[in-house]
C-alpha positions as CSV (number, residue, x, y, z in Angstrom):
1,X,25.9,-4.8,1.5
2,X,25.6,-5.7,-2.2
3,X,24.6,-9.3,-1.2
4,X,21.9,-7.8,1.0
5,X,20.6,-5.8,-2.0
6,X,20.5,-8.9,-4.1
7,X,18.4,-10.8,-1.6
8,X,15.8,-8.0,-1.7
9,X,15.2,-8.3,-5.4
10,X,12.7,-10.8,-6.8
11,X,14.2,-13.1,-9.5
12,X,12.3,-11.5,-12.4
13,X,14.0,-8.1,-11.5
14,X,17.5,-9.5,-11.2
15,X,18.6,-7.6,-14.3
16,X,18.2,-4.4,-12.2
17,X,20.5,-5.5,-9.5
18,X,23.7,-3.6,-10.6
19,X,21.7,-0.4,-11.1
20,X,20.0,-0.7,-7.7
21,X,23.3,-1.4,-6.0
22,X,24.8,1.7,-7.6
23,X,21.8,3.8,-6.7
24,X,22.0,2.7,-3.0
25,X,25.7,3.6,-2.8
26,X,24.9,7.0,-4.4
27,X,22.1,7.5,-1.8
28,X,24.1,6.5,1.3
29,X,27.1,8.6,0.2
30,X,24.9,11.7,0.1
31,X,23.1,11.3,3.4
32,X,23.5,14.0,6.0
33,X,26.8,13.5,8.0
34,X,24.8,13.0,11.2
35,X,22.7,10.2,9.6
36,X,25.9,8.6,8.3
37,X,27.4,8.7,11.8
38,X,24.3,7.1,13.3
39,X,24.4,4.2,10.8
40,X,28.1,3.7,11.4
41,X,27.5,3.5,15.2
42,X,24.7,0.9,14.5
43,X,27.1,-1.1,12.4
44,X,29.7,-1.1,15.2
45,X,27.1,-2.6,17.5
46,X,26.2,-5.4,15.1
47,X,27.5,-9.0,15.7
48,X,30.0,-10.0,13.1
49,X,27.9,-13.0,12.2
50,X,24.8,-11.1,11.1
51,X,23.6,-11.6,7.5
52,X,23.9,-9.1,4.8
53,X,20.1,-8.6,4.8
54,X,20.1,-7.9,8.5
55,X,22.9,-5.3,8.0
56,X,20.9,-3.7,5.3
57,X,17.7,-3.6,7.5
58,X,19.8,-1.8,10.1
59,X,20.5,0.9,7.5
60,X,16.8,1.1,6.6
61,X,15.8,1.8,10.2
62,X,17.7,5.1,10.1
63,X,16.4,6.3,6.7
64,X,12.7,7.1,6.6
65,X,12.4,6.5,2.8
66,X,14.3,3.2,2.9
67,X,12.3,2.2,6.1
68,X,9.1,2.7,4.1
69,X,10.5,0.7,1.2
70,X,11.3,-2.2,3.6
71,X,7.8,-2.2,5.0
72,X,6.4,-2.6,1.4
73,X,8.8,-5.4,0.6
74,X,8.2,-7.2,3.9
75,X,5.2,-9.2,2.7
76,X,6.5,-9.9,-0.8
77,X,6.3,-13.7,-1.0
78,X,8.7,-13.8,-3.9
79,X,11.5,-13.1,-1.4
80,X,13.0,-15.8,0.8
81,X,11.2,-16.3,4.1
82,X,14.3,-15.3,6.2
83,X,14.6,-12.1,4.2
84,X,10.9,-11.3,4.7
85,X,11.4,-12.0,8.5
86,X,14.1,-9.4,8.7
87,X,12.1,-6.8,6.8
88,X,9.0,-7.5,9.0
89,X,11.0,-6.1,11.9
90,X,10.6,-2.7,10.3
91,X,6.8,-2.8,10.6
92,X,7.0,-2.0,14.3
93,X,9.6,-2.3,17.0
94,X,10.3,-1.1,20.5
95,X,11.3,2.6,20.6
96,X,15.1,3.1,20.5
97,X,14.9,6.5,22.2
98,X,15.5,6.4,26.0
99,X,12.4,6.5,28.2
100,X,13.3,9.8,29.8
101,X,13.8,11.4,26.4
102,X,10.5,10.0,25.2
103,X,8.7,11.4,28.2
104,X,10.3,14.8,27.7
105,X,9.4,14.7,24.0
106,X,5.7,14.0,24.8
107,X,5.5,16.9,27.2
108,X,7.2,19.3,24.8
109,X,4.9,18.2,22.0
110,X,1.6,18.5,24.0
111,X,2.5,21.6,26.0
112,X,-0.4,22.9,28.2
113,X,-2.6,20.0,27.1
114,X,-0.7,17.7,29.5
115,X,-2.2,19.5,32.5
116,X,-5.5,20.4,31.0
117,X,-6.3,16.7,30.1
118,X,-4.1,15.1,32.9
119,X,-2.2,13.1,30.3
120,X,0.0,10.4,31.8
121,X,2.3,8.7,29.2
122,X,3.9,5.3,29.6
123,X,7.0,5.7,27.4
124,X,8.5,2.4,28.5
125,X,5.9,0.7,26.2
126,X,6.4,3.0,23.2
127,X,6.9,1.7,19.7
128,X,8.9,3.2,16.8
129,X,7.7,3.6,13.3
130,X,9.3,5.1,10.2
131,X,8.5,8.7,11.0
132,X,7.2,8.7,14.6
133,X,7.2,7.2,18.1
134,X,3.9,5.8,19.3
135,X,3.4,6.2,23.0
136,X,0.6,4.7,25.1
137,X,-1.0,7.1,27.6
138,X,-4.1,7.7,29.7
139,X,-6.1,11.0,30.0
140,X,-9.2,12.5,31.5
141,X,-11.7,14.6,29.6
142,X,-12.3,17.9,31.5
143,X,-15.4,17.4,33.7
144,X,-15.3,13.6,33.5
145,X,-14.2,11.3,36.2
146,X,-13.0,8.3,34.3
147,X,-9.5,7.9,32.7
148,X,-9.4,6.8,29.1
149,X,-6.6,5.1,27.1
150,X,-4.9,6.9,24.2
151,X,-2.1,6.5,21.7
152,X,0.2,9.4,21.1
153,X,2.0,9.6,17.7
154,X,4.9,11.9,18.2
155,X,6.9,13.0,15.2
156,X,10.6,12.2,15.5
157,X,12.8,15.2,16.2
158,X,14.4,16.5,13.0
159,X,12.3,14.1,10.9
160,X,10.9,16.7,8.4
161,X,14.4,18.0,7.6
162,X,15.8,14.4,7.2
163,X,12.9,13.3,5.0
164,X,13.3,16.4,2.8
165,X,17.0,15.8,2.5
166,X,16.4,12.1,1.5
167,X,13.8,13.0,-1.0
168,X,16.1,15.5,-2.6
169,X,18.8,12.8,-2.7
170,X,16.3,10.4,-4.3
171,X,15.7,13.0,-7.1
172,X,19.4,12.6,-7.8
173,X,19.1,8.9,-7.7
174,X,16.3,9.1,-10.3
175,X,18.4,11.2,-12.6
176,X,21.3,8.8,-12.2
177,X,19.1,5.8,-13.2
178,X,17.6,7.7,-16.1
179,X,21.2,8.3,-17.4
180,X,22.4,4.7,-16.7
181,X,19.6,2.7,-18.3
182,X,21.6,2.3,-21.5
183,X,24.7,1.4,-19.6
184,X,22.9,-1.5,-17.8
185,X,21.0,-2.5,-20.9
186,X,17.6,-1.8,-19.3
187,X,14.5,-0.6,-20.9
188,X,14.2,3.2,-20.6
189,X,12.1,4.1,-17.6
190,X,11.3,7.7,-16.7
191,X,12.6,7.3,-13.1
192,X,12.7,11.0,-12.4
193,X,9.1,11.6,-13.4
194,X,8.0,8.6,-11.4
195,X,9.9,9.7,-8.3
196,X,8.5,13.2,-8.5
197,X,5.0,11.8,-8.8
198,X,5.2,10.1,-5.4
199,X,7.4,12.7,-3.7
200,X,4.4,14.8,-2.5
201,X,2.7,11.7,-1.1
202,X,5.8,10.8,1.0
203,X,6.1,14.3,2.3
204,X,2.5,14.1,3.6
205,X,3.6,11.4,6.0
206,X,5.3,13.9,8.3
207,X,2.3,16.4,8.1
208,X,0.2,15.6,11.2
209,X,-2.3,18.3,10.3
210,X,-3.0,16.5,7.1
211,X,-3.1,13.1,8.8
212,X,-5.6,14.4,11.4
213,X,-7.9,15.4,8.6
214,X,-7.5,12.0,7.0
215,X,-8.1,10.3,10.3
216,X,-11.3,12.3,10.9
217,X,-12.5,11.4,7.4
218,X,-11.7,7.7,7.8
219,X,-13.3,7.6,11.3
220,X,-16.5,9.1,9.8
221,X,-16.5,6.6,6.9
222,X,-15.9,3.4,9.0
223,X,-17.6,4.3,12.3
224,X,-20.7,2.2,11.4
225,X,-18.7,-0.6,9.7
226,X,-19.1,-3.8,11.7
227,X,-15.8,-5.2,10.3
228,X,-13.5,-2.3,10.8
229,X,-12.3,-0.1,13.7
230,X,-10.5,3.2,13.1
231,X,-9.2,5.2,16.1
232,X,-11.1,8.3,16.9
233,X,-8.9,11.4,17.0
234,X,-8.7,13.2,20.4
235,X,-9.1,16.9,21.0
236,X,-5.5,17.6,22.1
237,X,-3.9,16.7,18.7
238,X,-1.6,19.3,17.2
239,X,1.0,19.6,14.5
240,X,3.6,17.7,16.6
241,X,1.4,15.1,18.2
242,X,-1.5,13.1,16.8
243,X,-3.6,11.8,19.7
244,X,-6.1,9.1,19.1
245,X,-8.3,6.7,21.1
246,X,-6.6,3.4,21.9
247,X,-7.7,0.5,19.8
248,X,-7.3,-2.8,21.6
249,X,-5.7,-5.6,19.5
250,X,-2.5,-7.2,18.3
251,X,-0.6,-7.0,15.0
252,X,-2.8,-8.8,12.5
253,X,-0.2,-11.3,11.6
254,X,1.0,-12.0,15.2
255,X,0.8,-15.8,15.9
256,X,-1.5,-16.1,12.9
257,X,-0.5,-19.7,12.4
258,X,-2.0,-20.6,15.8
259,X,-5.5,-19.5,14.7
260,X,-8.0,-22.1,13.4
261,X,-8.2,-22.2,9.6
262,X,-11.8,-20.9,9.6
263,X,-10.9,-17.9,11.7
264,X,-7.9,-17.0,9.4
265,X,-10.2,-17.2,6.4
266,X,-12.8,-14.9,8.1
267,X,-10.1,-12.4,8.9
268,X,-8.8,-12.4,5.3
269,X,-12.3,-11.9,4.0
270,X,-12.9,-8.9,6.3
271,X,-9.5,-7.4,5.4
272,X,-10.0,-7.9,1.6
273,X,-13.4,-6.3,1.7
274,X,-12.4,-3.4,3.8
275,X,-9.1,-2.5,2.0
276,X,-10.3,-3.0,-1.6
277,X,-13.9,-3.9,-2.3
278,X,-15.4,-1.2,-0.1
279,X,-13.4,1.5,-1.9
280,X,-14.2,0.2,-5.4
281,X,-17.9,-0.7,-5.0
282,X,-19.5,2.5,-3.6
283,X,-22.3,4.8,-4.6
284,X,-20.2,7.8,-3.3
285,X,-18.5,10.1,-5.7
286,X,-15.2,9.8,-3.9
287,X,-13.9,6.9,-1.7
288,X,-10.9,6.9,0.6
289,X,-8.1,4.2,0.3
290,X,-5.5,3.6,3.0
291,X,-2.1,4.3,1.4
292,X,0.1,2.2,3.6
293,X,-1.6,-1.1,4.6
294,X,1.5,-3.0,5.9
295,X,0.9,-5.4,8.7
296,X,2.2,-3.0,11.3
297,X,-0.7,-0.7,10.6
298,X,-3.3,-3.5,10.9
299,X,-4.7,-4.9,14.2
300,X,-6.6,-8.1,15.0
301,X,-9.1,-6.7,17.5
302,X,-10.5,-8.8,20.4
303,X,-14.1,-8.3,19.0
304,X,-13.2,-9.7,15.6
305,X,-12.9,-6.4,13.9
306,X,-9.8,-5.2,12.0
307,X,-8.1,-2.1,13.4
308,X,-6.7,0.2,10.7
309,X,-4.0,2.6,12.0
310,X,-1.8,5.3,10.5
311,X,-3.8,7.4,8.0
312,X,-0.9,9.7,7.0
313,X,-1.0,8.4,3.4
314,X,-4.3,8.0,1.7
315,X,-5.5,7.8,-1.8
316,X,-8.9,8.9,-3.1
317,X,-10.7,7.2,-5.9
318,X,-13.1,9.3,-7.9
319,X,-16.0,7.6,-9.6
320,X,-14.2,8.1,-12.9
321,X,-11.1,6.2,-11.5
322,X,-13.3,3.3,-10.3
323,X,-15.0,3.2,-13.7
324,X,-11.6,3.1,-15.4
325,X,-10.3,0.3,-13.3
326,X,-13.3,-1.8,-13.8
327,X,-13.3,-1.1,-17.5
328,X,-9.8,-2.6,-17.7
329,X,-11.0,-5.7,-16.0
330,X,-14.2,-5.9,-18.1
331,X,-12.0,-5.5,-21.2
332,X,-9.9,-8.4,-20.0
333,X,-12.9,-10.6,-19.2
334,X,-14.4,-10.0,-22.6
335,X,-10.9,-10.1,-24.3
336,X,-11.4,-6.6,-25.7
337,X,-8.1,-4.8,-26.1
338,X,-10.0,-1.6,-27.0
339,X,-11.7,-1.6,-23.6
340,X,-8.4,-2.3,-21.8
341,X,-6.7,0.6,-23.6
342,X,-9.6,2.9,-22.9
343,X,-9.6,2.1,-19.2
344,X,-5.8,2.6,-18.9
345,X,-6.1,5.9,-20.8
346,X,-8.8,7.1,-18.3
347,X,-6.3,6.2,-15.5
348,X,-3.8,8.6,-17.1
349,X,-1.6,5.9,-18.7
350,X,-0.5,6.7,-22.2
351,X,-0.4,3.7,-24.5
352,X,1.0,4.6,-27.9
353,X,0.2,2.3,-30.8
354,X,3.2,0.1,-31.6
355,X,5.0,0.9,-28.4
356,X,6.4,-1.4,-25.8
357,X,3.4,-0.5,-23.6
358,X,1.0,-1.6,-26.4
359,X,2.8,-5.0,-26.5
360,X,2.2,-5.2,-22.8
361,X,-1.6,-4.9,-23.3
362,X,-1.5,-7.6,-26.0
363,X,0.5,-10.0,-24.0
364,X,-1.6,-9.4,-20.9
365,X,-4.8,-10.4,-22.8
366,X,-3.0,-13.4,-24.2
367,X,-2.4,-14.5,-20.6
368,X,-6.2,-14.3,-20.0
369,X,-6.7,-16.5,-23.1
370,X,-4.2,-19.0,-21.7
371,X,-6.2,-19.3,-18.5
372,X,-5.1,-16.4,-16.3
373,X,-8.1,-15.0,-14.4
374,X,-8.4,-11.2,-14.9
375,X,-8.4,-10.0,-11.3
376,X,-6.3,-8.0,-8.9
377,X,-3.2,-10.1,-9.5
378,X,-3.5,-9.8,-13.2
379,X,-4.0,-6.1,-12.9
380,X,-0.8,-5.7,-10.8
381,X,1.1,-7.7,-13.4
382,X,-0.1,-5.3,-16.1
383,X,0.9,-2.3,-14.0
384,X,4.4,-3.8,-13.3
385,X,4.9,-4.5,-17.0
386,X,3.8,-1.0,-18.0
387,X,6.3,0.5,-15.5
388,X,9.1,-1.6,-17.0
389,X,8.0,-0.5,-20.5
390,X,8.6,3.1,-19.4
391,X,5.0,4.3,-18.7
392,X,4.9,7.1,-16.0
393,X,2.2,6.6,-13.4
394,X,0.2,9.4,-11.8
395,X,0.8,9.7,-8.1
396,X,-2.6,8.4,-7.0
397,X,-2.3,5.4,-9.3
398,X,1.2,4.7,-8.0
399,X,-0.2,4.7,-4.5
400,X,-3.0,2.4,-5.4
401,X,-0.6,0.0,-7.0
402,X,1.5,0.0,-3.8
403,X,-1.6,-0.5,-1.8
404,X,-2.7,-3.6,-3.8
405,X,0.8,-5.0,-3.8
406,X,1.1,-4.6,0.0
407,X,-2.3,-5.9,0.9
408,X,-2.0,-9.0,-1.3
409,X,1.2,-9.9,0.6
410,X,-0.5,-9.5,4.0
411,X,-3.5,-11.5,2.9
412,X,-1.3,-14.3,1.8
413,X,0.4,-14.4,5.2
414,X,-3.0,-14.5,7.0
415,X,-4.5,-17.2,4.7
416,X,-2.5,-18.6,1.8
417,X,-5.7,-20.1,0.4
418,X,-7.6,-16.9,0.3
419,X,-8.2,-15.4,-3.2
420,X,-8.7,-11.6,-3.5
421,X,-9.8,-12.3,-7.1
422,X,-12.7,-14.5,-5.8
423,X,-13.7,-11.9,-3.2
424,X,-13.6,-9.2,-5.8
425,X,-15.8,-11.3,-8.2
426,X,-18.2,-12.2,-5.3
427,X,-18.6,-8.5,-4.4
428,X,-19.2,-7.5,-8.0
429,X,-21.8,-10.2,-8.4
430,X,-23.5,-9.1,-5.2
431,X,-23.8,-5.4,-6.3
432,X,-24.9,-6.4,-9.8
433,X,-27.7,-8.5,-8.3
434,X,-28.7,-5.8,-5.9
435,X,-28.8,-3.1,-8.5
436,X,-30.3,-5.1,-11.3
437,X,-34.0,-3.9,-10.6
438,X,-32.8,-0.3,-11.0
439,X,-30.7,-1.0,-14.0
440,X,-33.5,-2.6,-16.1
441,X,-35.5,0.6,-15.7
442,X,-32.7,3.0,-16.8
443,X,-30.5,4.0,-19.7
444,X,-28.2,0.9,-20.4
445,X,-25.1,3.1,-20.7
446,X,-25.5,4.7,-17.2
447,X,-22.6,4.1,-14.8
448,X,-23.7,5.9,-11.6
449,X,-24.0,2.7,-9.6
450,X,-22.0,1.2,-6.7
451,X,-20.7,-1.2,-9.4
452,X,-19.8,1.6,-11.8
453,X,-20.0,-0.5,-15.0
454,X,-22.6,0.1,-17.8
455,X,-25.2,-2.6,-18.1
456,X,-24.1,-3.0,-21.8
457,X,-20.6,-3.9,-20.7
458,X,-21.9,-6.5,-18.2
459,X,-24.1,-8.0,-20.9
460,X,-21.2,-8.1,-23.3
461,X,-19.1,-10.1,-20.8
462,X,-21.8,-12.6,-20.3
463,X,-22.5,-12.8,-24.1
464,X,-18.9,-13.5,-24.8
465,X,-18.4,-16.0,-21.9
466,X,-18.9,-19.1,-24.0
467,X,-16.4,-17.8,-26.6
468,X,-14.0,-16.9,-23.8
469,X,-14.2,-20.3,-22.3
470,X,-13.7,-21.9,-25.7
471,X,-10.5,-19.9,-26.1
472,X,-9.3,-21.0,-22.6
473,X,-9.7,-24.7,-23.6
474,X,-8.4,-24.3,-27.2
475,X,-6.5,-27.2,-28.7
476,X,-2.7,-27.3,-28.3
477,X,-0.9,-25.3,-31.0
478,X,-3.7,-22.9,-31.6
479,X,-2.7,-19.3,-31.3
480,X,-4.7,-17.1,-28.8
481,X,-7.2,-14.8,-30.3
482,X,-7.9,-11.4,-28.9
483,X,-10.7,-9.0,-29.8
484,X,-9.2,-5.7,-31.0
485,X,-12.4,-3.8,-30.7
């Protein structure tokens, strides 16, 4: 098992391996006895020749929190291909519950709606996810004569109690890690505060009433989007079953290597725009962000659109959040540490002068000077370094970081040559050009645009561009210079 843990840790985090192994042992030892028995039975069924990673993935299947972790890691290209292949099995797989039990579960979950809507499930084609079974079905709207296709998301029996127990155990894991940082010679990280920040978000995943509201909101947002298809919720949804219209398509990464290069690039462009740019560049006060964009939740539809499933976890970016994120990137592009710090502070990240976090900001700007483009990858690097420096992330920002990390991995599998940074810059330039006539007639410090950056900030970036380029091509031996203003 320890070997399997080692294979799931990117090389730059290998110093954390002993702490993670101890944390996993602590977690498994405190699982509910029924969960431990299920895992032991699964181990007995394994072939003796399976790898340590495959054995660990077997454990993850039976623990919702670890299952979710595996889905996030599945597209991390820093891991070995064979390790990622095992983890990708967690994105979606055939339901393990017997067909008769699945059919009974559907009927119990839907109650009188089965007869009212003449719902006919096909449990033999059901899939299993981290918290639910997904069962295809057909139904008839009362008064209509044509059957329609549906997907029924049925909460696993006992899931809420299991998830609550695991989250309680993870609080103990966080306290353990807080106390063991010095023992393992690790920088002090507020694990407990970080775990508690995302706890509420994970609990939402088993709340179908909340997911139904999210799905209704997402469907309204994307219904007119020519690049995206979101399943429409159906009238017989309830707290135990989320019913939605069937979206025809295949898993977005399925047989992706067989597609022509141009088609893969077009797919990546649509996905990058839908999952990031549409949320960042908007005139709305609040935009919605899918909180769990692993490949199992994304479809390649027959009409070329991208199907986006599973809206149990969502983030919402207020205009102030988008302004702050773009201020960080503007600060990086203009090599202004003050703007970077101001943007991070607006995101709720405390950067104390002279702290390790302050050093992260300085080093991140030095990377830009040395030629690193300030984009999504650079921003993720900043977030990771701040976490290792002990900065506690607010829950919504922690979710956004996970979203960016996951979607970059999926995009790399679709088209390794696609650059989310270039797409981001392209969309920013598009909105700047589109809004320029309005900007020239208004107060230059206004930010209420789809590109929520003040005109003065944009002008500063362009004004400093020659100096920035000169720093990028400085002579060998020259030390990088960063503007402290």
